[in-house]
C-alpha positions as CSV (number, residue, x, y, z in Angstrom):
1,X,74.6,6.2,30.0
2,X,78.0,7.6,30.9
3,X,78.3,11.4,30.4
4,X,81.0,11.9,27.7
5,X,80.5,15.6,27.1
6,X,84.0,16.3,28.6
7,X,85.5,14.3,25.8
8,X,83.8,16.3,23.1
9,X,84.9,19.5,24.8
10,X,88.5,18.3,25.0
11,X,88.3,17.2,21.3
12,X,87.1,20.7,20.2
13,X,89.7,22.5,22.3
14,X,92.7,20.3,21.9
15,X,92.5,17.8,19.1
16,X,90.8,19.8,16.4
17,X,93.4,22.6,16.4
18,X,96.2,20.1,16.3
19,X,94.7,18.4,13.3
20,X,94.2,21.7,11.5
21,X,97.6,23.2,12.4
22,X,99.9,20.1,12.4
23,X,98.0,17.4,10.6
24,X,99.3,15.1,13.3
25,X,96.5,12.5,13.2
26,X,96.9,11.8,9.5
27,X,100.6,12.3,8.9
28,X,103.0,10.8,11.5
29,X,105.8,13.2,12.3
30,X,109.3,11.7,12.2
31,X,111.8,13.3,14.5
32,X,115.0,14.1,12.8
33,X,113.4,14.0,9.3
34,X,114.6,16.6,6.8
35,X,112.1,19.5,7.1
36,X,111.9,23.2,7.4
37,X,111.1,23.0,11.1
38,X,113.7,23.0,13.8
39,X,114.1,19.8,15.7
40,X,112.6,21.3,18.9
41,X,109.4,22.2,17.1
42,X,109.2,18.8,15.4
43,X,109.6,17.1,18.8
44,X,107.0,19.3,20.4
45,X,104.6,18.4,17.6
46,X,105.3,14.8,18.0
47,X,104.7,15.0,21.8
48,X,101.5,16.9,21.3
49,X,100.2,14.4,18.8
50,X,101.1,11.5,21.1
51,X,99.3,13.3,24.0
52,X,96.1,13.9,22.1
53,X,95.9,10.4,20.5
54,X,93.8,9.0,23.3
55,X,91.6,12.0,23.4
56,X,91.0,11.8,19.7
57,X,90.2,8.1,20.0
58,X,87.7,8.8,22.7
59,X,86.2,11.6,20.7
60,X,85.8,9.3,17.6
61,X,84.2,6.7,19.8
62,X,81.8,9.4,21.2
63,X,80.9,10.5,17.6
64,X,80.3,6.9,16.4
65,X,78.2,6.2,19.5
66,X,76.1,9.3,18.8
67,X,75.6,8.4,15.2
68,X,74.5,4.8,16.1
69,X,72.0,6.2,18.6
70,X,70.6,8.5,16.0
71,X,70.3,5.7,13.5
72,X,68.6,3.5,16.1
73,X,66.0,6.2,16.7
74,X,65.4,6.5,12.9
75,X,65.0,2.7,12.6
76,X,62.5,2.7,15.5
77,X,60.6,5.5,13.8
78,X,60.5,3.6,10.5
79,X,59.3,0.4,12.3
80,X,56.5,2.3,14.0
81,X,55.5,3.8,10.6
82,X,55.5,0.4,9.0
83,X,53.5,-1.1,11.8
84,X,50.9,1.7,11.4
85,X,50.6,1.0,7.7
86,X,50.3,-2.7,8.3
87,X,47.4,-2.0,10.7
88,X,45.8,0.3,8.1
89,X,45.9,-2.4,5.4
90,X,44.3,-5.1,7.7
Protein backbone atom coordinates (compact mmCIF):
# COMPACT_ATOMS: atom_id res chain seq x y z
CA UNK A 1 0.00 0.00 0.00
CA UNK A 2 1.20 3.48 -0.80
CA UNK A 3 2.42 5.54 2.16
CA UNK A 4 0.02 8.46 2.48
CA UNK A 5 1.20 9.84 5.82
CA UNK A 6 2.55 12.97 4.13
CA UNK A 7 -1.00 13.85 3.08
CA UNK A 8 -2.27 13.57 6.64
CA UNK A 9 0.56 15.79 7.85
CA UNK A 10 -0.17 18.39 5.17
CA UNK A 11 -3.85 18.22 6.08
CA UNK A 12 -3.18 18.88 9.76
CA UNK A 13 -0.74 21.71 9.12
CA UNK A 14 -2.37 23.45 6.15
CA UNK A 15 -5.99 22.54 5.57
CA UNK A 16 -7.29 22.34 9.11
CA UNK A 17 -6.19 25.87 10.06
CA UNK A 18 -7.73 27.22 6.86
CA UNK A 19 -11.03 25.58 7.62
CA UNK A 20 -11.04 26.88 11.16
CA UNK A 21 -9.92 30.41 10.33
CA UNK A 22 -11.49 31.06 6.95
CA UNK A 23 -14.11 28.37 6.51
CA UNK A 24 -12.93 28.16 2.92
CA UNK A 25 -13.94 24.57 2.25
CA UNK A 26 -17.57 25.04 3.17
CA UNK A 27 -18.19 28.64 2.14
CA UNK A 28 -16.79 29.74 -1.21
CA UNK A 29 -15.28 33.21 -1.09
CA UNK A 30 -16.35 35.64 -3.74
CA UNK A 31 -13.75 38.18 -4.77
CA UNK A 32 -15.23 41.64 -4.83
CA UNK A 33 -18.19 40.71 -2.66
CA UNK A 34 -19.30 43.21 -0.07
CA UNK A 35 -17.55 42.31 3.14
CA UNK A 36 -15.56 43.75 6.01
CA UNK A 37 -12.32 42.36 4.56
CA UNK A 38 -10.11 44.34 2.21
CA UNK A 39 -9.95 42.98 -1.35
CA UNK A 40 -6.32 41.89 -0.92
CA UNK A 41 -7.21 39.73 2.08
CA UNK A 42 -10.21 38.26 0.27
CA UNK A 43 -8.04 37.37 -2.72
CA UNK A 44 -5.40 35.84 -0.46
CA UNK A 45 -8.07 33.71 1.20
CA UNK A 46 -9.39 32.61 -2.17
CA UNK A 47 -5.89 31.69 -3.41
CA UNK A 48 -5.18 29.79 -0.20
CA UNK A 49 -8.43 27.85 -0.43
CA UNK A 50 -7.76 27.05 -4.08
CA UNK A 51 -4.26 25.83 -3.24
CA UNK A 52 -5.38 23.53 -0.41
CA UNK A 53 -8.37 22.10 -2.29
CA UNK A 54 -6.37 19.17 -3.71
CA UNK A 55 -4.67 18.53 -0.38
CA UNK A 56 -8.05 18.46 1.34
CA UNK A 57 -9.38 16.07 -1.28
CA UNK A 58 -6.40 13.74 -0.76
CA UNK A 59 -6.84 13.94 3.01
CA UNK A 60 -10.53 13.06 2.73
CA UNK A 61 -9.61 10.10 0.53
CA UNK A 62 -7.02 9.00 3.09
CA UNK A 63 -9.56 9.28 5.92
CA UNK A 64 -12.17 7.27 3.97
CA UNK A 65 -9.58 4.66 3.04
CA UNK A 66 -8.58 4.27 6.69
CA UNK A 67 -12.21 3.97 7.78
CA UNK A 68 -12.86 1.28 5.17
CA UNK A 69 -9.80 -0.68 6.28
CA UNK A 70 -10.98 -0.55 9.90
CA UNK A 71 -14.48 -1.67 8.92
CA UNK A 72 -12.99 -4.51 6.87
CA UNK A 73 -11.02 -5.68 9.91
CA UNK A 74 -14.16 -5.54 12.06
CA UNK A 75 -16.08 -7.57 9.47
CA UNK A 76 -13.34 -10.19 9.30
CA UNK A 77 -13.36 -10.42 13.11
CA UNK A 78 -17.14 -10.90 13.19
CA UNK A 79 -16.95 -13.55 10.46
CA UNK A 80 -14.34 -15.45 12.48
CA UNK A 81 -16.56 -15.23 15.58
CA UNK A 82 -19.58 -16.50 13.65
CA UNK A 83 -17.58 -19.37 12.16
CA UNK A 84 -16.38 -20.31 15.66
CA UNK A 85 -19.96 -20.32 16.96
CA UNK A 86 -21.07 -22.39 13.98
CA UNK A 87 -18.39 -24.99 14.79
CA UNK A 88 -19.52 -25.01 18.45
CA UNK A 89 -23.12 -25.75 17.51
CA UNK A 90 -22.22 -28.66 15.19
